[in-house]
C-alpha positions in Angstrom: 43.5 44.2 -212.0 44.6 44.2 -208.5 42.7 41.2 -206.2 41.4 41.9 -203.3 43.3 42.2 -199.7 42.6 41.7 -196.1 43.1 44.3 -193.8 46.7 43.8 -192.5 49.9 44.2 -192.8 52.2 41.9 -194.9 56.3 42.9 -194.0 57.7 42.3 -197.5 60.9 41.2 -197.7 63.1 41.4 -201.0 66.7 39.2 -200.5 69.1 38.5 -202.9 72.8 37.4 -201.4 72.0 39.2 -197.7 72.8 36.2 -195.5 75.2 38.9 -193.7 72.7 41.1 -192.8 69.2 39.2 -193.3 68.6 38.3 -190.0 68.7 42.3 -188.3 66.2 43.3 -190.9 64.0 39.6 -190.4 64.3 40.4 -186.0 63.0 44.0 -186.5 60.3 42.7 -188.7 58.5 39.8 -186.3 59.3 42.1 -183.4 57.1 45.0 -185.6 54.5 42.0 -185.9 54.1 40.9 -182.9 53.2 44.5 -181.6 50.2 44.7 -183.8 49.3 41.2 -182.8 48.9 42.5 -179.6 46.3 45.4 -180.5 44.1 42.7 -182.8 46.3 43.9 -186.5 46.6 40.6 -188.6 50.1 40.4 -190.4 52.4 38.0 -192.5 56.2 37.9 -192.7 56.8 37.3 -196.5 60.4 37.4 -197.8 61.3 36.9 -201.9 64.4 35.1 -202.4 65.5 36.5 -205.9 67.7 33.0 -206.5 70.1 33.7 -203.6 73.2 32.0 -203.9 75.0 33.0 -200.7 73.5 30.7 -198.1 70.6 32.8 -197.6 68.6 29.9 -198.7 69.3 27.6 -196.2 68.4 30.0 -193.7 65.3 30.8 -195.0 64.4 27.1 -195.1 64.3 26.9 -191.5 62.9 30.7 -191.0 58.9 29.7 -190.1 60.2 27.0 -187.6 61.8 29.4 -185.4 58.5 31.9 -185.2 55.5 29.6 -185.0 53.8 32.1 -183.8 53.7 34.1 -186.8 52.3 33.7 -190.4 55.9 33.4 -192.1 56.2 32.9 -195.6 59.3 32.6 -198.2 58.9 32.3 -202.6 61.6 31.0 -204.1 62.4 32.6 -207.6 64.1 30.3 -210.2 66.4 33.1 -211.3 67.5 36.5 -210.3 64.8 38.7 -212.0 66.3 42.0 -210.0 64.4 44.3 -207.3 61.6 45.2 -208.8 60.3 42.0 -209.9 61.1 40.6 -206.6 58.8 43.3 -204.8 56.2 42.6 -207.7 56.1 39.2 -206.3 55.7 40.2 -203.0 52.9 42.5 -203.9 51.1 40.1 -206.4 51.8 36.7 -202.9 51.0 39.7 -200.7 48.2 38.6 -197.8 47.6 41.7 -196.6 46.5 45.0 -198.3 49.1 47.1 -197.0 53.1 46.4 -197.3 55.8 47.2 -195.5 58.6 47.1 -197.7 61.5 46.2 -195.8 64.9 45.9 -197.3 67.6 43.5 -196.1 69.9 46.8 -195.2 66.6 48.5 -193.4 65.7 47.3 -189.9 61.8 48.5 -188.4 61.2 50.2 -185.6 58.8 47.7 -184.1 56.8 50.3 -181.6 55.6 52.5 -184.4 54.5 50.0 -187.2 51.0 49.7 -185.9 50.8 53.7 -185.5 51.8 54.2 -189.2 49.0 51.7 -190.3 46.8 53.5 -188.6 48.0 56.6 -190.6 47.4 54.5 -193.9 44.0 53.4 -192.8 42.8 56.4 -191.9 43.6 58.7 -194.7 43.5 56.2 -197.5 47.1 56.9 -198.5 48.9 55.1 -201.6 51.9 55.5 -199.6 52.8 55.8 -195.7 56.4 56.9 -194.6 58.4 59.0 -191.7 62.1 59.2 -190.8 64.4 57.0 -191.0 67.5 56.9 -189.5 71.0 56.7 -191.5 73.1 54.7 -189.7 77.1 53.8 -190.9 80.5 54.6 -190.1 79.5 58.3 -190.3 77.4 60.1 -188.3 73.9 59.5 -188.2 71.5 61.1 -190.5 67.9 61.4 -191.2 66.3 60.0 -194.7 62.7 60.5 -195.6 62.1 63.7 -193.3 59.3 65.7 -194.5 56.1 65.7 -196.3 56.5 65.5 -200.0 57.5 68.6 -201.9 57.5 69.1 -205.7 60.8 68.6 -205.8 60.4 65.3 -206.2 59.7 65.6 -209.7 63.7 66.7 -209.7 65.5 64.3 -207.7 63.9 61.5 -205.2 64.6 62.2 -201.3 61.9 59.4 -200.4 63.5 55.8 -199.3 61.4 52.9 -200.4 61.4 52.4 -197.0 57.5 52.7 -196.4 54.0 51.5 -195.8 52.3 50.8 -199.4 48.9 50.1 -200.2 49.4 47.0 -202.4 46.1 47.6 -204.2 46.7 50.9 -205.2 50.3 49.6 -206.1 49.3 47.2 -208.4 46.5 49.0 -210.1 49.3 51.7 -210.7 51.2 48.6 -212.6 53.5 47.6 -209.3 57.1 48.3 -209.9 59.3 48.7 -212.9 61.6 46.3 -213.8 63.7 47.7 -216.4 67.3 47.6 -214.8 69.3 50.4 -213.5 65.9 52.3 -212.7 65.2 53.5 -209.3 61.8 51.6 -208.8 60.6 53.1 -205.9 60.8 56.8 -207.5 59.3 55.5 -211.1 56.3 54.2 -208.3 55.8 56.8 -206.3 55.7 59.3 -209.2 53.1 57.4 -211.1 51.0 56.9 -208.3 51.4 60.6 -208.0 50.1 61.1 -211.3 47.1 59.1 -211.1 46.3 61.9 -208.0 47.0 58.8 -205.3 47.8 60.6 -201.7 51.1 60.5 -199.9 51.2 61.1 -196.4 54.3 62.0 -194.3 53.9 60.7 -190.3 56.4 62.9 -188.1 57.7 59.5 -186.4 60.6 57.0 -186.7 59.8 54.5 -189.8 62.7 52.4 -189.0 66.5 52.1 -189.4 68.7 52.2 -192.7 72.0 50.8 -192.7 74.5 52.4 -194.9 76.5 49.2 -195.9 79.0 49.0 -198.6 76.9 48.4 -202.3 74.0 49.2 -200.4 71.3 50.8 -202.8 71.2 55.1 -202.4 68.5 57.3 -202.3 69.9 60.0 -205.0 70.0 58.9 -208.6 72.8 59.9 -211.1 71.7 62.6 -213.3 70.9 60.4 -216.5 68.8 58.8 -214.6 67.4 60.9 -212.9 66.9 63.2 -216.7 65.3 60.1 -217.9 62.6 60.2 -215.0 61.8 63.9 -215.3 61.0 63.4 -219.3 58.5 61.2 -218.1 56.7 63.2 -215.2 57.8 66.2 -215.6 57.9 67.6 -219.1 59.5 71.5 -219.2 59.9 71.4 -214.8 56.1 72.2 -215.3 55.6 70.3 -212.2 58.7 70.7 -210.1 59.0 74.2 -210.9 55.6 75.1 -209.0 58.1 74.7 -206.0 54.6 73.7 -203.5 54.1 70.9 -201.2 52.0 67.6 -203.1 52.3 65.5 -200.2 50.3 66.0 -196.5 51.8 65.2 -193.3 49.6 63.3 -190.6 49.7 61.8 -187.1 46.8 59.7 -185.6 47.2 61.1 -182.4 46.9 64.7 -183.7 45.0 65.1 -187.0 46.5 66.7 -190.3 49.4 68.8 -189.3 50.2 70.0 -193.4 
């Protein structure tokens, strides 16, 4: 059973051998949490280290000392358990109802975290997401930049970098821990089958730095076929071609 969580935001960072890019992600998280503090919203920085071996742990041991004005916690996993398991541990340890899923190759747009939190609270959405700017060696592009369409049953195009209602996620069973499965896609589809609301906010949520070895949103066809067998038998859902998410902005109200 999902535990009750306080109002506020836990910025959840799963880490496995990401020492190189971890500081950038954490700096953006700290800036976002400080912005929340200025408007009276509680928050914490929660890192789940999945048995890293690249020096990350030494860096994380001193993390709280650098930010005495914030609540900073690190959960240490004794053995490498995979991304889904690390996220589940983070959801269980999160002090607050909403978790910002921030991977090490992401960075928040600190000014907008409060905007997305307002949208999540005002709509009671299970998942709230917005535009991601993808940066790397090629030209910048947009990701997760539209309200959810039924074609999401065919291929995932919404990144895990979003604001998640922890109680809704835990009630749905959390992230799948099978290796090789796109955990965030499977959880999102499971939330949809539970008739949970998924909301797109037309604002920049953050930045995705495309690095060698980064996880990709597009699933291999073999994996997509496996997910469709569970959630889209005979393509009854994806063939509808309709809007299944909503678009909302706290300053404007419902837009779709």
